C-alpha positions in Angstrom: 114.1 101.9 79.7 113.5 102.9 83.3 113.4 100.6 86.3 110.7 101.4 88.9 108.6 99.8 91.6 104.9 100.1 91.9 103.2 99.4 95.3 99.6 99.5 96.3 98.9 99.7 100.0 95.8 97.5 100.1 95.0 98.5 103.7 94.5 102.1 102.5 92.8 101.3 99.1 89.1 102.2 99.1 88.3 100.4 95.8 87.4 103.6 94.0 88.6 102.1 90.7 90.5 105.4 89.9 93.9 103.8 89.3 92.9 101.0 87.0 90.4 103.3 85.2 93.3 105.5 84.4 96.0 102.9 83.7 95.3 99.2 82.9 98.9 98.4 82.2 99.9 98.6 85.9 96.7 98.2 87.9 93.7 95.9 88.0 91.0 95.0 90.5 90.5 91.9 92.6 87.1 90.4 93.3 86.4 93.2 95.9 87.5 95.9 93.5 90.6 96.6 95.5 93.7 97.4 93.4 96.4 95.0 92.5 99.6 95.6 90.5 99.4 93.6 87.3 101.8 90.7 87.5 102.8 91.6 91.0 103.2 89.9 94.3 100.1 90.4 96.4 99.0 89.7 99.9 96.3 91.2 102.2 98.3 94.4 102.9 100.1 95.2 99.7 100.7 94.4 96.0 104.0 95.2 94.4 106.1 94.7 91.3 109.3 96.1 89.8 109.0 97.1 86.1 111.7 97.8 83.6 110.1 99.6 80.7 109.2 103.1 79.3 105.8 103.3 81.0 106.8 105.1 84.2 104.6 108.1 83.4 101.5 105.8 83.0 102.2 104.3 86.4 102.6 107.7 88.0 99.3 108.9 86.4 97.5 105.9 87.9 99.0 106.5 91.3 98.0 110.2 91.2 94.4 109.2 90.4 94.1 107.5 93.7 92.1 109.8 96.0 93.7 108.3 99.2 97.3 108.1 98.1 97.4 104.3 98.5 99.9 103.9 95.6 103.6 104.6 95.4 105.8 104.6 92.3 109.5 104.7 93.0 112.2 105.0 90.4 115.0 102.6 91.2 
């Protein structure tokens, strides 16, 4: 198991759907197609959650798919 934090900067997100098209375990869309972290805490500017599982590579793949770099994945 690996502990890591996934954060979406919703001010930067362009709603391209790239992250949640790549990884539905960590990312989903809101009603405006902007990204949210699944099960995370979300406000107007960011969505974030700490995970403790073996899916770090999936989260990183989703983050790399973002064309504007709105997603950070940080191992804790």
